[in-house]
C-alpha positions in Angstrom: 105.5 62.9 125.0 107.7 63.8 122.4 104.8 64.5 119.8 102.9 66.9 122.8 105.8 69.6 122.1 105.7 69.8 118.6 103.7 71.9 116.7 99.8 70.7 116.1 100.7 70.6 112.1 103.2 68.4 113.1 101.2 66.2 114.9 98.7 66.5 111.8 101.8 65.1 109.6 102.6 62.2 111.4 99.3 60.7 111.8 99.0 61.8 108.3 101.3 59.5 107.3 100.4 56.5 109.2 97.2 56.6 107.4 98.7 57.0 103.4 102.2 55.9 104.2 101.1 52.8 102.3 99.3 54.5 99.3 102.2 57.0 98.8 104.5 56.0 95.6 107.7 54.3 95.9 110.4 56.2 96.5 112.5 56.1 93.0 109.2 57.0 91.5 109.1 60.2 93.8 112.6 60.8 92.3 111.7 60.3 89.1 109.2 63.1 89.5 111.0 65.4 91.8 114.0 65.8 88.2 111.0 65.9 85.7 109.3 69.1 88.0 111.6 70.6 89.7 113.2 72.2 86.8 110.0 73.3 85.1 108.6 74.9 87.9 111.9 76.4 88.6 111.9 77.8 84.8 108.3 79.1 85.4 109.3 81.3 89.2 112.0 82.8 87.4 109.7 83.9 84.4 107.3 85.3 87.2 110.2 87.1 89.5 111.0 88.8 86.1 107.9 89.7 85.0 106.9 91.0 88.4 110.4 93.0 88.2 109.0 94.3 85.0 106.1 95.5 86.2 107.7 96.9 89.7 110.8 99.0 87.2 108.0 100.1 85.2 106.0 101.8 88.5 109.4 103.3 89.5 110.2 105.0 85.8 106.4 105.3 84.9 106.3 108.9 86.7 109.8 110.1 86.2 108.6 112.4 83.2 106.2 114.7 84.3 104.2 112.2 85.6 103.9 109.5 82.5 101.5 112.9 81.1 102.4 112.9 77.8 101.7 111.2 74.4 105.5 109.3 74.0 105.0 107.9 77.6 101.9 106.4 77.1 103.2 105.1 74.6 106.4 103.5 75.9 104.9 102.2 78.9 102.6 100.7 76.3 104.6 98.6 75.3 106.4 98.2 78.2 103.6 96.1 80.5 102.0 94.1 77.6 105.5 92.9 77.2 106.0 92.2 80.8 102.2 90.0 80.3 103.4 88.1 77.4 106.6 87.3 79.0 104.3 86.2 81.8 101.6 84.7 79.4 104.5 82.4 77.5 106.1 80.7 80.7 103.1 80.1 81.3 102.1 78.0 78.4 105.7 76.3 78.5 105.4 75.2 82.0 101.6 73.7 81.2 100.4 75.3 83.7 96.8 77.2 84.8 96.7 80.9 86.2 96.4 81.0 89.7 93.1 82.9 89.5 91.0 81.4 86.8 89.6 84.7 84.4 85.4 83.6 85.8 86.6 84.7 88.7 86.6 88.2 87.7 84.3 87.7 84.6 81.5 90.3 85.1 84.6 93.0 85.2 86.2 91.1 82.4 82.6 91.6 80.0 82.6 94.9 81.3 85.9 95.8 80.2 85.6 94.1 76.8 82.3 95.6 75.9 84.0 99.1 76.5 87.0 98.0 74.4 84.8 97.2 71.5 82.4 100.2 71.7 85.3 102.1 71.7 86.9 100.6 69.0 83.5 101.4 67.1 83.8 105.2 67.9 86.8 105.2 66.0 85.6 103.0 62.7 85.7 104.9 60.1 83.5 102.9 57.6 80.3 103.6 60.1 77.4 104.9 58.0 76.6 108.3 57.9 73.6 108.5 60.3 75.5 107.5 63.1 79.2 109.7 62.7 79.5 112.9 64.7 78.1 116.0 63.1 81.1 117.8 62.9 82.4 115.4 60.2 79.0 116.5 57.8 80.1 120.3 59.2 84.0 119.4 57.6 83.0 118.0 54.7 80.8 120.6 53.7 83.1 123.7 54.6 86.2 121.5 52.7 83.4 120.6 49.8 85.8 117.4 50.0 85.1 113.9 51.6 86.3 112.5 54.3 85.6 109.2 56.4 83.4 110.2 59.5 83.6 108.3 62.5 81.8 108.4 66.0 84.3 110.0 67.5 85.2 113.6 66.7 89.0 113.4 67.2 89.9 109.4 66.0 93.4 109.8 67.1 92.9 111.0 71.2 90.4 108.1 71.1 92.8 105.3 69.9 95.1 106.6 72.5 92.5 105.9 75.5 92.3 102.4 74.1 96.0 102.0 74.5 96.3 103.7 78.0 93.4 101.3 78.4 95.2 97.9 77.2 98.0 99.4 79.0 95.7 99.2 82.1 94.4 95.6 81.9 97.7 94.2 81.1 99.1 95.6 84.3 96.3 94.5 86.2 95.6 91.0 85.0 99.3 90.4 85.2 100.1 91.8 88.8 96.8 89.9 89.9 98.3 86.4 88.8 101.3 87.2 89.9 100.1 89.0 93.3 98.1 85.5 93.9 101.4 85.2 95.9 101.0 86.6 99.4 104.6 87.0 98.9 104.4 88.7 95.9 101.4 91.1 97.0 103.2 92.4 100.1 106.6 93.1 98.0 104.0 95.2 95.9 103.1 97.5 98.4 106.2 97.3 99.6 108.0 98.7 96.1 104.6 101.5 96.2 105.5 102.6 99.4 109.2 103.2 98.3 108.7 104.7 95.3 106.5 107.1 96.7 108.8 108.2 99.3 111.8 108.3 96.6 109.5 110.6 94.9 108.5 113.0 97.8 112.3 113.3 98.5 112.8 114.7 95.5 110.2 117.2 95.7 110.9 118.1 99.4 114.7 118.3 97.9 113.6 120.4 95.1 111.3 122.7 97.3 114.5 124.0 99.0 117.3 123.6 96.0 115.7 124.4 93.0 111.7 125.3 93.6 111.1 127.0 89.9 112.2 124.0 88.3 110.0 121.2 87.0 113.4 118.6 85.9 115.0 120.5 83.4 112.3 122.7 82.3 110.9 126.4 84.4 107.8 126.0 86.2 105.3 127.1 83.9 102.3 126.7 86.6 101.4 126.6 90.3 104.6 128.3 90.9 105.0 128.8 94.7 103.9 125.1 95.4 106.6 122.6 95.2 108.0 121.3 91.7 107.9 117.6 90.9 108.1 115.5 88.7 104.6 115.9 87.6 103.4 118.4 85.3 100.9 119.4 87.1 101.7 119.8 91.4 97.7 118.8 91.7 98.3 115.7 90.3 101.3 114.6 92.0 99.4 115.2 95.6 96.8 112.4 94.5 99.9 109.7 93.4 101.8 111.0 97.2 98.2 109.8 98.4 98.4 106.1 96.9 102.3 106.1 98.2 101.1 107.5 102.1 98.3 104.6 102.1 101.2 101.9 101.5 103.5 103.2 103.6 101.2 103.8 106.8 99.9 100.5 106.3 102.7 98.9 106.3 103.7 101.1 109.3 100.4 99.8 111.3 101.0 95.7 109.8 104.5 95.9 112.0 103.0 97.4 115.4 99.8 94.4 115.0 102.3 91.7 114.6 102.6 92.0 118.6 99.0 92.0 118.8 98.9 88.1 119.8 101.0 88.7 122.8 99.7 88.5 126.1 101.8 90.3 128.8 101.5 93.9 129.1 105.4 94.0 129.0 105.8 92.3 125.8 103.4 94.3 124.5 105.5 97.4 125.3 108.0 95.4 124.3 107.0 95.1 121.1 105.7 98.8 120.8 109.2 100.3 121.2 110.8 97.5 118.8 108.4 98.1 115.7 109.5 101.8 116.5 112.9 101.4 116.4 112.2 99.2 113.5 110.4 98.7 110.0 107.5 100.4 111.7 109.7 103.3 112.0 111.1 103.4 108.7 107.6 103.1 107.4 106.5 106.5 109.3 109.7 107.9 108.3 109.0 106.9 104.7 105.0 108.2 105.5 106.5 111.6 106.8 108.5 112.5 103.8 105.5 111.6 101.4 102.9 114.3 103.8 105.8 116.7 103.2 105.9 116.7 99.8 102.0 116.9 99.3 101.7 119.8 101.7 104.1 121.5 99.8 101.8 121.3 96.6 99.3 122.9 98.6 96.8 120.7 96.1 94.0 120.9 97.7 91.9 117.9 95.8 94.4 115.1 96.5 95.1 116.5 100.1 91.2 116.5 101.0 91.2 113.3 98.8 94.0 111.6 100.8 92.4 112.1 104.3 89.5 110.7 103.1 91.7 107.6 101.9 92.9 107.5 105.4 90.0 107.9 107.2 89.0 105.2 104.8 92.2 102.8 105.8 92.2 103.1 109.4 87.9 102.7 109.3 88.8 99.1 108.2 91.5 98.3 110.1 89.2 99.4 113.0 86.3 97.8 111.8 88.3 94.3 111.3 89.8 94.3 114.5 86.8 95.1 116.4 88.7 97.0 119.4 91.2 93.7 119.7 94.3 95.2 117.9 95.7 97.4 120.8 99.4 97.4 119.5 97.9 98.4 116.1 95.2 100.9 117.0 98.5 102.4 119.2 100.9 102.2 115.7 97.9 104.6 114.1 97.6 107.4 116.6 100.9 108.3 115.8 101.2 107.5 111.7 98.0 110.2 112.4 99.5 112.4 114.8 102.9 112.3 112.8 100.5 113.9 109.9 98.4 115.5 111.6 102.2 116.9 112.6 103.4 117.4 109.9 100.5 118.9 107.9 99.7 121.9 110.2 103.9 122.9 110.5 104.2 122.3 106.3 100.7 123.6 105.6 101.2 127.0 105.3 101.0 126.9 101.0 98.0 124.9 101.8 96.1 127.1 103.8 96.8 130.4 101.6 95.2 127.8 98.6 92.0 127.3 100.7 91.5 131.3 100.3 91.6 131.3 96.9 87.9 129.9 95.3 88.3 126.1 94.3 85.5 123.8 93.7 82.9 126.0 93.9 84.2 129.0 91.5 81.9 130.4 89.0 84.6 128.9 86.0 84.5 125.0 87.2 81.1 125.1 88.2 80.1 126.7 84.7 82.4 123.4 83.0 80.6 121.1 84.8 76.9 122.3 83.3 78.4 122.7 79.9 80.5 118.9 80.3 76.7 118.0 81.2 74.9 119.8 78.4 77.6 118.3 76.0 76.5 114.7 77.0 72.7 115.4 77.0 73.5 116.0 73.1 75.4 112.9 72.6 73.7 110.4 75.5 74.1 107.3 73.8 76.8 107.2 71.5 78.9 109.8 72.7 81.5 112.1 71.3 84.6 110.0 71.8 87.0 108.8 74.5 89.0 111.0 75.5 87.9 114.1 73.0 86.7 117.0 76.0 89.3 119.4 74.8 87.8 118.8 71.1 84.4 119.0 72.1 84.1 122.0 74.9 85.3 124.6 72.4 82.0 124.1 71.0 80.2 124.6 74.0 81.9 127.5 75.8 79.5 130.6 76.1 80.0 133.9 78.4 79.1 132.0 81.4 83.3 130.9 81.4 85.9 134.3 81.7 87.3 135.1 77.9 90.9 133.8 79.5 92.6 130.3 79.9 92.1 127.1 77.9 89.9 124.0 79.8 91.8 120.7 78.3 90.4 118.8 80.6 87.0 119.1 82.6 88.3 119.0 86.6 85.8 115.9 87.0 86.9 112.8 85.4 83.3 111.2 85.2 82.1 114.2 83.2 84.9 113.4 80.8 84.1 109.6 80.4 79.8 110.2 80.2 80.7 112.6 77.5 83.7 110.5 75.6 81.8 107.6 75.6 78.7 108.2 76.3 75.6 106.9 79.3 75.5 103.6 78.7 78.9 102.0 77.8 80.6 104.6 80.8 78.1 102.9 82.9 79.3 99.8 82.4 82.9 100.9 82.9 82.3 102.3 86.2 80.2 98.8 87.0 82.9 96.8 86.1 85.9 98.7 88.1 83.3 98.8 90.8 83.2 94.9 91.5 86.4 94.4 91.7 86.8 96.9 94.1 83.3 95.5 96.0 85.9 92.4 95.7 88.7 94.2 98.0 85.6 95.4 100.8 85.0 92.1 100.8 88.2 90.6 101.1 89.4 93.3 103.7 86.8 91.8 106.6 87.1 88.1 105.2 90.6 87.8 104.9 92.5 86.0 108.1 96.1 86.6 107.1 97.0 88.9 104.5 93.9 91.7 104.7 96.5 94.3 104.4 96.0 94.0 100.6 92.8 94.5 100.3 92.7 97.4 102.8 95.0 99.3 100.7 93.9 98.6 97.5 90.6 99.6 99.1 92.1 103.1 100.6 93.6 103.9 97.4 90.8 103.3 95.8 89.1 106.0 97.8 91.6 108.7 96.8 90.9 108.1 93.2 87.4 108.0 93.4 87.5 111.5 95.2 90.0 113.1 93.7 88.1 111.9 89.8 85.1 114.3 91.6 87.5 117.5 91.3 90.1 116.6 89.0 92.1 114.6 86.8 94.4 112.5 88.6 93.3 109.3 87.6 94.6 110.5 84.1 98.0 110.7 85.0 99.6 107.5 83.7 101.1 107.3 87.2 98.3 107.5 89.0 96.5 104.9 87.0 98.7 102.6 86.9 100.7 102.3 90.1 97.0 102.0 91.2 95.7 99.3 89.0 98.7 96.9 90.1 97.4 98.6 93.9 93.8 97.7 93.0 94.9 93.7 91.2 96.7 93.1 94.0 94.0 93.7 96.4 92.0 91.7 93.9 94.0 88.5 94.3 94.9 88.7 97.8 90.8 88.9 98.5 91.0 85.1 97.9 92.3 82.5 99.9 94.6 79.9 98.5 91.8 77.5 100.0 89.1 79.3 97.6 91.4 79.6 94.7 92.0 75.6 93.9 88.2 75.5 94.4 87.8 76.4 90.3 
């Protein structure tokens, strides 16, 4: 009778002891093994915790100064995150333990990213044969009457900076993926992203009413009617806010979903109340603050992309639960009601922006056309990764007005194909697409902890949609936050049982 009152796992444990008890090592040998392994595991765990804290701290401080939209910021983060990765790898080496997620599980993506890295390095190599160099180098030699070293890239420094950005993102992805094989750490990362998003959103809301004409200690130089943010441009902040919003709403819905296993209707109602007055309500409040901040920026591309990410989030939750998550559904409807109401109340600036030329403006369409022409002029070699602002003036014509400087194409895909060339840019998209496909797969197959792959998938919808009409993913805060979320989603797309099968 005592055994019948125990949980199934406990009853199985008693039977297992009887079956294999004779094969168990002696108490002395177990004690000896314990004394030799516990300190090593403790040190290993402590190093992992420090590396994880360094990742989160980097994500917290990264957006502070203009969203990291400065070469100095990329330089600092290009040291910080690789240092965190090095610490993690040294800890693994000292402990003599393998990586929780073998590299072969993301082998195709590693090959793709490695190929792009090698090609970008080739673009900045100044010893390449003259026929392969960009024609502008020969034009410079003829104009200056000097022998200048040339390269495929029209601007070696910008391409090198792009390599630094890629290397930083790879360090963030690899280390975060390994650390977030732990469901606890993965959930902590999503929580940190939501909390950081709410923190910066609070700054945006307060600054809108207290010092609306400044960004940090500088006077605003663009989007003067929109809310100031820590970002240099309000439109890129909206994309960053969207990632935090996705994480906040997902955490809130997860709190509601915890009560779906209760059969009693009365207890379900009590669960809804408990979620609303507990952590679920806190995350809904955080989502509300983020919505206010994003709406006040009046950034059309970021806001529309965020709605696309929210639609993806709800679709994944509904398809996964297949109508069985009543309480989770109530949480989702509540979250959507809050988002819609706040967007309506604070959406005057956004509504005014909708009346202005935007995605279909003649200037923007002209830039897209000229960008495509630059791609077709160097379809295989590209003009150098990250060199759009150097190349575009050579193609600018009367289809654009005489005023304004186009440093970006406002279409990340055009810039990638123009800089890397069609083959390398396609390989880069394939490498990232495989990882995103893994998070989508994990969103449907994971029995527990599916919220992390779902958040990663929805966040990817935001940045990929926004990349068609703007450049949020090219901003450090957006790029690295999304990379960390994607890494956690990939890590949680496998169960522990699958990962032990090497």
